[in-house]
N, C-alpha and C positions, 0 to 999 in steps of 0.2 A: 685563576681567579683569586682575585681579593676584593677585600670591602675598602670605600674610602670615605672620607668626611668632604663633605661639599660645603658650598658657600653659605647655607642656613645656620651653621655653627658659627660662624663669624660674628662676636659681640655677643654672643649667647653662651657657648663653651658649658655646657649641661654636661656632667660627667656619669650619667647614669648606665651608660656604655661600657665607661671603663671597668666598675665594678664587676660585670658579669663576663669578661672577656678571660677566656683561659689560658691565654697565651701573653699576657700583658705586652700588648703591641702596640698601644695607644703613647702618643709622644705630646708632650704639653707646651702650646705656644702663649704668650702674653692673652689673647683673645681666640684662640680657636686650638682644635686638637688635630691631630692626624694619626692614621694608622701607618704603619710599615708595612710595606704591602709583600716583603720577604719573610715577614714575621706571621702574618696573618695566614691562620689555618684555614678560611673559608666555612668555619662553622656557622656565621651569621646570626649569632644570640645579640649580637651588639644592636643589630638594625632594628629591630622593633623595641628596644629600649630607650632609643634617642627620641627626648619629647618634640625638638626640633623637625623630626624626620629628615636629617640631614646626612644619614649614611646610606650610602648605595652601593650596589656590586658593582665592580666596573665593567661590567659588560653591559651595562646599560648606554646606549649611544650618548655621546657628546661629553662623556667624562675623563677624557685624555688627559686634559689639562689637570683635573684635580687629581688624577692618579700622580702625576709629576708632581703637584704640589706636595703631595702626602709623602711621596718617596724621598722628596728634598729636603723637606722639614724634620721628616722623623731621624735624619743623620744627624741632625744639631741640636734639635729640642731635647730637653729631659724626658725620660721614659715616666708615666703617670699609671699608679697601679689601683688608686683609691679615689672612691666618690669624693667630690666637694661640692661646694654650694655653688651654682652658676653665678655669672656674673651680674652686679645688679641691676643692671639695664637690659636682661634676659629676655624678658616677655615684650618688653617695647620695640626688640629688635628682631624677634622670631617672627619669621615669614617676610622679611624686608626683601626686597628682590636686589640682585647685583650688588653683593656686598662685597666682593673681591677687593676693591678699593679700600676696604677699611681693615684688610688684614694686616696684622702688626707681624713683622718679622723675629722681634722679639721673642726669646724663650719665656715660658712660664716660670713662676716663682716658685721655687721648692722649698718646703717647710724644713 
């Protein structure tokens, strides 16, 4: 089992989860985070830290597509290990349904 980031993270990109991850398995896109499924140790500390409730265990039904998205992008996006400010529009986008269409394939900008 692993944890996956789902569509409510899109256009929010809260990083509270990143700062508690003991194995640094988060990767950053322009407007979304992903978890590398082979690096995640299934500790679960990230799930309650996500203000958008976008992190779910991959055992929940219907998350196969999100597991693939997390696996694919974690191979090409840069690793993120420190908390950053959420995107400016995070509060407006939190809870908006069906955000997959807004997922940017671009990597996050590293400082």
